[in-house]
C-alpha positions as CSV (number, residue, x, y, z in Angstrom):
1,M,226.0,120.6,85.2
2,K,223.4,122.2,87.5
3,Y,220.4,120.3,88.9
4,Q,217.9,122.5,90.6
5,L,215.4,119.9,91.5
6,K,212.5,119.6,93.9
7,L,212.0,116.9,96.5
8,D,210.0,113.8,95.6
9,N,207.2,112.1,97.6
10,K,209.8,110.2,99.7
11,M,210.7,113.5,101.4
12,K,207.0,114.2,102.2
13,K,206.9,110.8,103.7
14,Q,210.0,111.5,105.8
15,F,208.5,114.7,107.2
16,S,205.5,112.6,108.3
17,I,207.9,110.3,110.1
18,Y,209.5,113.3,111.8
19,L,206.2,114.5,113.1
20,I,205.3,111.0,114.4
21,F,208.7,110.7,116.1
22,M,208.1,114.0,117.9
23,L,204.7,112.8,119.1
24,L,206.1,109.5,120.3
25,G,208.8,111.3,122.1
26,L,206.4,113.0,124.4
27,A,206.0,109.8,126.4
28,S,208.7,108.2,128.6
29,Y,208.8,104.6,129.5
30,A,210.2,102.5,132.4
31,T,209.9,98.8,131.9
32,H,212.0,95.9,133.3
33,S,211.7,93.5,130.4
34,A,211.5,94.2,126.7
35,E,208.0,94.9,125.5
36,M,207.4,95.0,121.7
37,S,204.5,96.2,119.6
38,T,203.8,97.4,116.1
39,F,201.7,100.3,114.9
40,S,201.2,101.9,111.5
41,D,200.7,105.3,110.0
42,D,198.4,104.1,107.2
43,K,198.2,107.5,105.5
44,N,201.9,107.4,104.7
45,N,202.3,103.6,104.7
46,I,204.9,103.5,107.5
47,T,205.1,100.7,110.1
48,F,206.8,101.0,113.4
49,I,208.1,98.4,115.8
50,R,208.6,99.7,119.3
51,I,211.1,98.0,121.7
52,E,211.0,99.1,125.4
53,G,212.9,97.8,128.4
54,D,215.7,95.4,128.9
55,I,216.5,93.0,126.1
56,N,216.5,89.4,127.3
57,T,216.9,85.9,125.9
58,G,213.9,85.1,123.8
59,D,213.3,88.7,122.7
60,E,215.0,87.9,119.4
61,Q,212.3,85.4,118.5
62,A,209.6,87.8,119.5
63,F,211.1,90.5,117.4
64,M,211.5,88.2,114.4
65,K,207.8,87.3,114.5
66,L,206.9,90.9,114.3
67,A,209.5,91.8,111.7
68,L,209.3,88.9,109.1
69,P,205.9,89.8,107.7
70,L,206.9,93.4,107.2
71,E,208.4,94.8,104.0
72,D,209.7,97.9,105.7
73,A,209.7,99.4,109.2
74,V,211.2,101.8,111.6
75,V,212.4,100.2,114.9
76,L,212.0,102.6,117.9
77,F,214.2,101.8,120.9
78,N,213.9,102.9,124.5
79,S,216.1,100.5,126.5
80,P,219.0,100.6,129.0
81,G,220.4,97.5,127.4
82,G,220.2,93.9,128.3
83,K,221.8,90.7,127.0
84,L,224.2,90.9,124.1
85,R,223.3,87.8,122.1
86,P,219.6,88.5,121.6
87,A,220.4,92.1,120.8
88,L,222.9,90.9,118.1
89,E,220.1,88.7,116.6
90,I,217.7,91.6,116.6
91,G,220.3,93.7,114.9
92,K,220.9,91.0,112.3
93,T,217.2,90.9,111.5
94,I,217.0,94.7,111.2
95,Y,220.0,94.6,108.8
96,I,218.7,91.7,106.7
97,K,215.2,93.4,106.4
98,G,216.7,96.8,105.6
99,F,214.8,98.5,108.4
100,S,215.6,101.9,109.9
101,T,216.2,102.5,113.6
102,A,215.4,105.4,115.9
103,V,215.9,106.7,119.4
104,I,213.5,109.5,120.1
105,N,213.5,111.4,123.4
106,A,214.8,108.3,125.0
107,E,217.9,106.3,126.0
108,C,219.4,103.4,124.2
109,S,222.6,102.0,125.7
110,S,224.7,98.9,125.8
111,A,223.0,96.0,124.0
112,C,220.3,98.3,122.7
113,A,222.8,100.6,121.1
114,I,224.4,97.6,119.4
115,A,221.0,96.7,117.8
116,W,220.3,100.4,116.9
117,L,223.5,100.4,114.8
118,A,222.0,97.9,112.4
119,G,219.5,100.4,110.9
120,Q,219.8,101.2,107.2
121,T,219.0,104.7,108.3
122,R,219.7,105.6,111.9
123,Y,217.8,108.4,113.6
124,M,218.0,110.0,116.9
125,S,216.7,113.3,118.5
126,R,219.0,115.8,120.1
127,N,217.9,115.0,123.6
128,S,218.3,111.2,123.2
129,K,221.2,109.3,124.6
130,I,223.0,106.4,122.8
131,G,225.9,104.8,124.7
132,F,228.3,101.9,124.3
133,H,230.6,99.8,126.4
134,A,232.5,96.6,126.2
135,A,230.7,93.3,126.6
136,Y,231.0,92.0,130.2
137,K,230.3,89.1,132.4
138,K,229.1,89.2,136.0
139,S,230.7,87.2,138.8
140,D,228.9,85.6,141.7
141,D,230.0,88.4,144.0
142,G,228.4,91.0,141.7
143,S,231.6,92.3,140.1
144,V,231.9,92.7,136.3
145,S,234.7,92.1,134.0
146,E,235.2,92.3,130.2
147,A,234.0,89.3,128.2
148,G,236.4,88.4,125.4
149,T,233.9,86.2,123.6
150,G,231.2,88.8,123.8
151,N,233.5,91.5,122.4
152,A,234.6,89.1,119.6
153,L,230.9,88.5,118.7
154,A,230.2,92.2,118.7
155,G,233.3,93.0,116.6
156,A,232.3,90.3,114.0
157,Y,228.7,91.7,113.9
158,L,229.9,95.3,113.5
159,N,232.3,94.2,110.7
160,K,229.4,92.5,109.0
161,L,227.4,95.7,109.1
162,G,230.3,97.4,107.3
163,F,231.7,99.6,110.1
164,N,235.3,100.6,110.1
165,Q,237.8,99.9,112.8
166,S,237.4,103.3,114.4
167,V,233.7,102.6,115.0
168,I,234.4,99.1,116.2
169,Q,236.9,100.4,118.7
170,F,234.6,103.2,119.9
171,V,231.7,100.7,120.4
172,T,233.6,97.9,122.2
173,T,236.4,99.5,124.3
174,A,234.7,101.5,127.1
175,P,235.0,99.7,130.5
176,P,232.0,97.6,131.5
177,D,231.2,100.0,134.4
178,Q,231.3,103.1,132.1
179,I,229.3,104.2,129.1
180,R,230.7,106.0,126.1
181,W,227.9,108.3,124.9
182,L,227.7,109.1,121.2
183,S,227.8,112.7,120.1
184,R,227.4,114.0,116.6
185,E,231.0,115.4,116.6
186,Q,232.4,112.0,117.7
187,A,230.2,110.2,115.1
188,E,231.5,112.3,112.3
189,K,235.1,111.9,113.4
190,I,234.9,108.1,113.3
191,G,232.6,107.7,110.4
192,L,229.4,106.5,112.2
193,Y,226.6,108.2,110.3
194,F,223.2,108.9,111.8
195,T,220.5,111.5,111.2
196,T,219.5,113.9,114.0
197,L,215.8,114.5,113.4
198,E,215.9,118.2,114.3
199,S,218.9,118.7,111.9
200,L,217.2,116.7,109.2
201,E,214.1,119.0,109.4
202,Q,216.3,122.1,109.4
203,A,218.4,120.8,106.5
204,H,215.2,120.3,104.4
205,N,214.0,123.8,105.4
206,Y,217.2,125.4,104.2
207,F,217.0,123.3,101.0
208,N,213.4,124.3,100.3
209,Q,214.3,128.0,101.0
210,A,217.0,127.8,98.4
211,I,214.6,126.3,95.8
212,R,212.1,129.1,96.5
213,V,214.8,131.8,96.1
214,L,215.7,130.3,92.7
215,A,212.0,130.4,91.7
216,D,211.3,133.9,93.1
217,T,214.5,135.7,92.3
218,P,216.4,133.8,89.6
219,G,220.1,134.5,89.7
220,D,220.4,135.3,93.4
221,Y,223.0,132.6,93.8
222,E,224.8,134.2,96.7
223,Q,221.7,133.6,98.9
224,V,221.2,130.1,97.3
225,H,224.9,129.3,98.0
226,L,224.4,130.2,101.7
227,L,221.3,128.1,102.1
228,Y,222.7,125.1,100.3
229,R,225.8,125.3,102.5
230,L,223.7,125.4,105.7
231,S,221.7,122.4,104.5
232,A,224.8,120.5,103.4
233,N,226.4,121.1,106.7
234,D,223.4,119.5,108.4
235,G,223.9,116.5,106.2
236,Y,221.3,116.6,103.4
237,A,222.8,114.9,100.3
238,G,220.6,116.9,97.9
239,A,222.0,120.2,99.1
240,Q,225.6,118.7,99.1
241,N,225.1,117.9,95.4
242,N,223.7,121.3,94.5
243,L,226.4,123.1,96.5
244,G,228.9,121.2,94.3
245,D,227.0,122.4,91.3
246,L,227.5,126.0,92.4
247,Y,231.3,125.5,92.8
248,E,231.5,123.8,89.4
249,S,229.6,126.6,87.7
250,G,231.0,129.5,89.7
251,D,227.4,130.8,90.5
252,G,227.3,132.6,93.8
253,T,230.9,131.7,94.7
254,A,234.3,131.4,93.1
255,K,234.5,128.5,90.6
256,N,236.4,125.6,92.2
257,D,236.4,122.1,90.8
258,I,238.1,120.7,93.9
259,F,235.3,122.0,96.1
260,A,232.7,120.7,93.6
261,A,234.2,117.2,93.7
262,Y,234.3,117.3,97.5
263,W,230.6,118.1,97.8
264,Y,229.6,115.7,95.1
265,T,231.6,113.0,96.8
266,R,229.9,113.7,100.2
267,A,226.5,113.4,98.5
268,A,227.5,110.2,96.7
269,E,228.7,108.7,100.0
270,R,225.1,109.2,101.2
271,G,223.7,107.4,98.1
272,E,222.3,110.4,96.2
273,P,221.9,109.3,92.6
274,T,222.2,112.8,91.2
275,A,225.6,113.1,92.8
276,Y,226.7,109.9,90.9
277,L,225.9,111.7,87.7
278,S,227.6,115.0,88.9
279,L,230.8,113.1,89.6
280,A,230.7,111.2,86.4
281,T,230.3,114.3,84.3
282,L,232.8,116.4,86.2
283,L,235.5,113.7,86.2
284,S,235.0,112.7,82.6
285,E,235.3,116.3,81.4
286,K,238.5,117.2,83.2
287,T,241.0,114.4,82.3
288,N,242.0,111.6,79.9
289,N,243.6,109.6,82.7
290,Q,242.4,106.1,82.5
291,N,242.1,105.5,86.2
292,V,240.1,108.7,86.8
293,L,237.9,107.9,83.8
294,T,237.3,104.4,85.4
295,E,235.9,106.1,88.5
296,A,233.8,108.4,86.3
297,L,232.4,105.4,84.4
298,K,231.6,103.7,87.7
299,F,229.6,106.6,88.8
300,A,227.9,106.9,85.4
301,Y,226.8,103.3,85.7
302,L,225.5,104.0,89.2
303,A,223.6,107.1,88.0
304,F,222.0,105.2,85.1
305,D,220.9,102.4,87.5
306,Y,219.5,104.5,90.3
307,L,218.1,107.6,88.6
308,P,214.5,107.4,87.4
309,E,213.7,107.7,83.8
310,G,214.1,111.2,82.5
311,T,216.6,113.8,81.6
312,N,219.3,112.9,84.1
313,Q,219.2,109.2,83.3
314,N,219.5,110.1,79.6
315,T,222.5,112.2,80.4
316,A,224.0,109.3,82.3
317,A,223.6,107.0,79.3
318,D,225.3,109.6,77.1
319,T,228.1,109.9,79.6
320,I,228.6,106.1,79.6
321,K,228.9,106.0,75.9
322,K,231.4,108.9,75.9
323,I,233.7,107.3,78.5
324,E,233.4,103.7,77.1
325,A,234.7,105.1,73.8
326,I,237.9,106.2,75.5
327,L,238.6,103.4,77.9
328,T,240.2,100.0,77.1
329,Q,238.2,96.9,77.9
330,D,240.1,96.1,81.1
331,F,239.2,99.5,82.6
332,K,235.6,99.1,81.5
333,V,235.4,95.7,83.3
334,T,236.9,97.3,86.4
335,A,234.4,100.1,86.3
336,Q,231.5,97.5,86.1
337,Y,232.9,95.6,89.0
338,L,233.3,98.7,91.1
339,A,229.8,99.8,90.4
340,K,228.3,96.4,91.2
341,N,230.1,96.3,94.5
342,W,229.4,100.0,95.5
343,E,227.9,100.6,98.9
344,P,227.3,104.1,100.1
345,L,228.4,104.8,103.7
346,Y,224.9,105.9,104.4
347,Q,221.8,105.6,102.2
348,E,219.9,108.9,102.0
349,K,216.2,108.1,102.0
350,L,215.3,111.6,100.7
351,V,216.8,111.5,97.2
352,M,215.9,114.2,94.7
353,S,213.4,113.7,92.0
354,D,214.2,114.0,88.3
355,K,211.6,116.8,87.7
356,P,212.9,120.4,87.5
357,L,211.2,123.0,89.5
358,R,208.8,125.0,87.3
């Protein structure tokens, strides 16, 4: 099933965030204690909380006072680190509130990086630096040594955020006198997802180019395939889903259901609702295996719950009925449980709309 859809208002909002980030990044800051402030982009209804300088005891309360009244915010970091415990509390507040985090043309290391990890969406620019090392304690003579209690607290925090053991090990095992800097390649290897702003903008540009090609020269799927792949490689879930569509249909490339399922899954892992529907329909049409159909039903439930009213949600409802008619009650209960407890590895903010491009 092919979904050639345009971007919704959320994407326009994210482009505004990108521009604001770039403007903010023109300044550099050097402070010795954490300074916090809020400011808003009223036009696009975006609020920012800026944290600059060392994070110290008491900063968690200051951050909480700023954060609690806000429904949504992006937390901007520029800090060499500081004390672990207040950083963990700041991170917990970010996580509970569902805020995004960003490091733009700046450095965020040690305790700062721990707090940055709590963002529902984590942003950084290419020339930013985010680094980690083990928790440490300082002796009277100025020497440092690893702090077992601190590392245990950091590990429990990271586990609560849902990170796997590879991420926890990466974050907590560098010696105290060294910093392990995060690269995109390393992040992908260990499953630590973040969005590079420049790549995000480029991914959206490729996606929009593909949509324009489809509108201007219908049937030019080879060019569309190339553009979707470029966008998908830069991490945009909408392009990943639509690239899967091309592999499923055989438009612009050889038909390949395995590749289709691969790209649908990448998009689903980023919380793209259309990919939930794509997986549900693909899996349900290819097998009568009860276990596979249970997965298909899980994604059909998710698609129905997260897609807006319209054609795709109606298709999800029809798919649910079709699969439920085949599965036994036990498998249906399992699918409901799996859907209820589903959490994407990364929640894509820029989901596709349900309106076809005219």
